C-alpha positions in Angstrom: -33.7 120.9 -49.0 -31.9 123.5 -49.2 -30.6 123.3 -45.8 -29.3 119.6 -46.7 -27.8 120.4 -50.5 -24.9 121.8 -49.0 -24.0 119.4 -46.2 -24.7 116.5 -49.0 -22.0 118.4 -51.1 -19.5 118.3 -48.9 -19.7 114.6 -47.9 -19.4 113.6 -52.1 -16.2 116.5 -52.0 -14.9 114.1 -49.3 -15.4 110.9 -51.0 -14.0 112.0 -54.1 -11.0 113.3 -51.9 -10.6 110.4 -50.4 -10.8 108.3 -53.8 -8.0 110.5 -55.6 -5.8 109.1 -52.4 -3.1 107.4 -53.5 -3.3 105.1 -50.0 -6.9 105.1 -50.7 -9.6 106.3 -49.0 -8.7 107.4 -44.8 -12.1 106.7 -43.3 -14.6 105.5 -46.0 -14.6 101.5 -45.3 -18.5 101.0 -47.4 -19.2 100.5 -51.1 -17.9 103.5 -53.5 -19.7 104.2 -56.8 -17.5 105.6 -59.6 -19.3 108.7 -59.6 -17.6 109.7 -56.5 -14.0 109.8 -57.7 -14.6 113.1 -59.3 -10.7 114.0 -59.2 -10.1 111.0 -61.3 -9.8 111.1 -65.1 -11.7 109.0 -67.1 -9.9 106.4 -69.6 -12.2 106.2 -72.2 -14.8 108.7 -73.5 -17.2 105.5 -74.0 -17.7 105.7 -70.1 -19.0 109.4 -70.6 -21.3 108.6 -73.6 -24.1 109.6 -72.0 -23.0 113.3 -71.1 -22.8 116.6 -73.7 -19.4 116.3 -75.8 -18.0 119.6 -74.1 -18.2 118.1 -69.9 -17.4 114.8 -71.7 -14.0 115.9 -73.2 -13.2 118.0 -69.6 -13.0 114.6 -68.2 -10.6 112.8 -70.2 -6.7 111.5 -69.5 -5.4 114.5 -72.1 -8.0 117.3 -70.5 -7.8 116.6 -66.9 -4.2 115.7 -66.1 -2.1 115.5 -68.7 -2.4 119.2 -69.8 -2.4 120.3 -66.6 1.2 119.0 -66.2 2.2 121.5 -68.6 0.7 124.3 -66.8 -0.3 123.6 -63.0 2.0 125.5 -60.8 2.6 122.7 -59.2 5.0 121.0 -61.8 6.8 124.4 -61.9 10.2 123.0 -60.6 9.9 120.7 -63.8 12.3 121.2 -66.9 10.3 120.8 -70.2 12.8 117.7 -70.5 11.4 116.7 -67.3 7.5 117.2 -67.7 7.7 115.4 -71.0 9.3 112.1 -69.1 6.8 112.3 -67.2 4.2 112.5 -69.6 5.8 109.6 -71.3 5.7 107.7 -67.9 2.0 108.5 -67.2 0.9 107.2 -70.1 3.1 103.9 -69.5 1.2 103.5 -66.8 -2.3 104.1 -68.4 -1.6 101.6 -71.5 -0.3 98.4 -69.5 -3.3 99.3 -67.2 -6.3 96.4 -67.3 -9.2 94.8 -65.9 -11.1 91.9 -66.4 -14.4 90.7 -65.0 -15.2 86.8 -64.9 -18.6 85.5 -64.2 -21.2 82.9 -65.4 -23.0 84.0 -68.5 -26.8 82.5 -66.7 -27.8 81.0 -63.5 -30.5 80.4 -61.4 -32.7 82.7 -59.4 -30.8 83.2 -55.7 -28.4 80.7 -56.4 -24.8 81.8 -55.6 -22.4 82.5 -58.4 -18.8 83.4 -57.8 -17.3 87.3 -59.4 -13.7 87.8 -60.2 -11.5 90.5 -60.8 -8.0 90.5 -62.5 -6.7 93.9 -62.7 -3.0 94.8 -63.9 -1.4 98.1 -63.2 -1.4 101.2 -61.3 0.8 103.3 -59.2 0.3 102.1 -56.1 1.0 101.5 -53.4 -3.5 101.1 -53.1 -5.6 100.0 -56.5 -9.3 100.0 -55.8 -12.3 97.7 -57.4 -15.7 98.5 -57.1 -18.7 95.7 -58.5 -21.3 97.7 -60.7 -24.4 97.6 -62.7 -22.9 100.0 -65.2 -19.9 101.0 -67.2 -21.4 104.7 -67.2 -18.9 106.6 -64.9 -21.7 109.0 -63.9 -24.4 106.2 -63.8 -23.1 103.5 -62.3 -24.2 101.9 -59.3 -22.8 99.4 -56.5 -24.1 95.9 -58.1 -26.0 95.4 -54.5 -28.9 98.1 -56.6 -29.8 95.7 -58.9 -30.8 93.2 -56.6 -27.1 90.8 -56.0 -26.3 90.5 -52.7 -22.7 90.2 -51.2 -22.1 87.0 -49.0 -19.2 87.9 -46.8 -16.0 89.8 -47.3 -14.3 89.4 -50.8 -11.3 87.5 -51.5 -8.6 89.6 -52.1 -5.3 88.1 -53.6 -2.3 90.9 -54.0 0.3 91.3 -56.2 3.0 89.4 -53.7 0.2 86.3 -54.6 -1.4 86.2 -50.6 -4.6 86.9 -49.7 -4.7 90.6 -47.7 -7.5 91.6 -45.6 -6.6 95.3 -44.4 -9.4 96.6 -46.0 -12.4 94.0 -44.4 -10.2 94.5 -40.8 -11.2 98.1 -41.2 -14.6 97.4 -41.4 -16.4 98.3 -37.9 -16.9 95.4 -35.8 -20.4 93.9 -36.0 -20.9 95.0 -39.2 -22.2 93.8 -42.3 -18.8 92.6 -44.4 -20.4 92.1 -47.7 -18.9 95.3 -49.5 -18.9 95.5 -53.6 -15.9 97.4 -53.0 -12.5 96.4 -52.2 -9.1 98.6 -51.4 -5.8 96.4 -52.7 -2.6 97.7 -50.5 1.0 96.4 -51.8 0.8 97.8 -55.8 4.3 99.3 -57.0 3.8 100.7 -60.2 7.1 101.7 -61.9 7.8 102.8 -65.4 11.6 103.4 -65.4 11.7 99.3 -64.3 9.0 98.0 -66.5 7.3 96.8 -63.6 3.0 95.9 -63.4 1.6 94.6 -60.5 -1.4 92.2 -60.8 -4.3 91.9 -58.6 -7.5 89.3 -57.7 -10.4 89.6 -56.2 -13.7 87.1 -56.0 -16.6 88.3 -54.3 -19.4 85.7 -53.5 -23.0 87.2 -55.0 -26.6 86.1 -54.4 -28.2 86.3 -56.9 -31.4 88.5 -57.5 -35.2 86.4 -57.2 -36.3 87.9 -60.5 -35.8 86.4 -63.7 -34.1 88.9 -66.5 -31.0 89.7 -67.7 -28.1 91.7 -65.1 -25.2 93.3 -65.8 -22.1 93.3 -64.0 -18.6 95.4 -64.6 -15.9 96.2 -62.4 -14.5 99.5 -62.1 -11.0 99.9 -61.5 -9.5 103.1 -59.5 -5.8 103.6 -60.0 -3.0 106.4 -59.6 -0.6 106.8 -62.6 1.9 109.8 -61.1 4.0 108.1 -58.4 5.1 105.5 -61.4 7.4 107.9 -62.1 10.4 109.8 -59.4 9.6 112.9 -61.0 5.7 112.5 -60.2 6.5 112.1 -56.7 6.4 114.3 -53.9 6.4 114.6 -50.1 3.6 115.9 -47.9 2.1 114.7 -44.9 5.0 112.7 -44.1 4.7 110.6 -47.3 5.0 110.0 -50.8 2.2 111.5 -52.9 1.4 112.3 -56.8 3.3 116.0 -57.8 0.0 117.5 -59.0 -1.9 116.5 -55.7 -5.1 115.0 -55.2 -7.4 117.1 -57.0 -4.8 116.8 -60.1 -6.5 114.1 -62.3 -3.4 111.6 -62.3 -6.3 108.7 -60.4 -8.3 106.8 -63.0 -11.6 105.1 -63.8 -10.9 102.2 -65.4 -14.1 99.9 -66.4 -14.0 96.3 -67.5 -16.0 95.1 -70.4 -19.5 94.5 -68.5 -20.9 91.0 -68.3 -24.3 89.8 -69.0 -26.1 87.2 -66.6 -29.4 85.6 -67.8 -31.4 84.7 -64.5 -33.7 81.9 -64.8 
């Protein structure tokens, strides 16, 4: 176990760094649980209620991100006034970000159902959505863990109203295409222009064979700083958040959970 643990830790850190990238994970094309996004700040203490209070407080937007804008050297080129403007813009992005899930409240075992998730907001250019079995950030699992099966690729409608398949097409040929996670491209949030983009994703799920009550929720991954020009810098030949991939400018938000009675 001692030999395995360091490698496992590296894998977790790699996953976290990938999800903190505003362009989405560069290599991982698989199901992702919200605990992997360790660089993201939590939008609500409700998703951290199983943690000690002091630990939970460090994961909040205020502690993990906004305080850093006033203290981190990465923001040293901004005046005090500009930092206030950036914080206001970030708060605006958070204010207009939302995620909603639509699913039937009851169904028959082994049946097939559609689950739709609608997101609004995020700075873009990529946002992520995962279907999970809990709204606890560090305990939620991909929905397949509770017995659901994702049937084929999800239908993703981007902010331009058109279907997109970029995420699916990155899956290795011959692999199972039923992923509980999608990355959605083309999102642009602009606090100055008041722009809030909307996406819609529909999954076909095979219901578990065991009767009971199951929980489904959506985890929404989005960024904030790039919604304001002062929150953007150039790095690696592209626009990136000023605070960097570990700056806490990414977010994790959960939808209200849906209880599905399977009979």
